[in-house]
C-alpha positions in Angstrom: 32.4 44.6 51.1 30.6 45.3 54.3 27.3 43.6 55.0 24.7 46.2 56.1 21.8 45.7 58.5 19.5 46.0 55.5 21.4 43.1 53.8 21.1 40.9 56.8 17.3 41.7 57.2 16.7 41.1 53.5 18.6 37.7 53.6 16.6 36.6 56.6 13.3 37.5 55.0 14.2 35.8 51.7 15.6 32.6 53.5 12.8 32.2 56.0 9.6 33.7 54.5 10.2 33.5 50.7 11.9 30.1 51.1 15.1 31.2 49.4 13.4 32.6 46.3 16.0 35.4 45.6 14.2 36.1 42.4 11.2 37.7 44.3 11.4 41.5 43.8 11.2 42.7 47.4 11.4 46.5 47.5 12.9 48.0 50.6 9.6 49.9 51.2 7.2 47.0 50.3 4.8 46.1 53.1 5.6 42.6 54.3 2.1 42.3 55.8 0.1 43.6 52.8 2.1 41.4 50.4 1.4 38.3 52.6 5.1 37.8 53.3 4.7 37.7 57.0 2.0 36.7 59.4 1.7 36.6 63.2 4.0 33.5 63.4 6.6 35.1 61.2 6.6 38.2 63.3 7.7 36.1 66.3 10.5 34.6 64.2 11.5 38.1 63.0 11.6 39.4 66.6 13.8 36.5 67.6 16.1 37.2 64.6 16.4 40.9 65.6 17.1 40.1 69.2 19.6 37.3 68.5 21.5 39.1 65.7 21.6 42.6 66.9 21.5 42.3 70.7 18.2 44.2 71.0 15.6 43.4 73.6 12.3 44.2 72.0 9.4 45.3 74.2 5.8 44.4 73.3 5.3 48.1 72.3 8.1 47.7 69.7 6.3 44.9 67.9 4.2 47.0 65.6 3.9 47.4 61.8 5.5 50.9 62.1 8.8 49.0 63.1 8.4 45.7 61.3 6.5 46.1 58.1 9.2 46.6 55.5 13.0 46.1 55.1 13.4 49.8 55.5 11.3 50.0 58.6 13.1 47.1 60.2 16.5 48.5 59.4 15.6 51.9 60.7 14.2 50.4 63.9 17.4 48.3 64.5 19.6 51.3 63.9 17.6 53.5 66.3 17.6 50.8 69.0 21.3 50.0 68.6 22.1 53.6 69.1 20.6 53.6 72.5 21.6 51.5 75.5 19.6 48.3 75.8 17.8 48.2 79.1 
């Protein structure tokens, strides 16, 4: 079975921000900010995870809720960035 980007993102969020609580029902579209799953410190960790695991250099303009506020948004952002050359 192939591990998807969404699977990797979800595993990172569960391990790092939900402290391994796999029983937490995290919907793909659930707001990570509104549900108090991530804060400003967690965003820094999330950015480092994305850069390290997917080879994406994130600009400050990329670090916005539109890109990072749910599993779906993070996955879509990674797919879009991976499809373009990293400058």
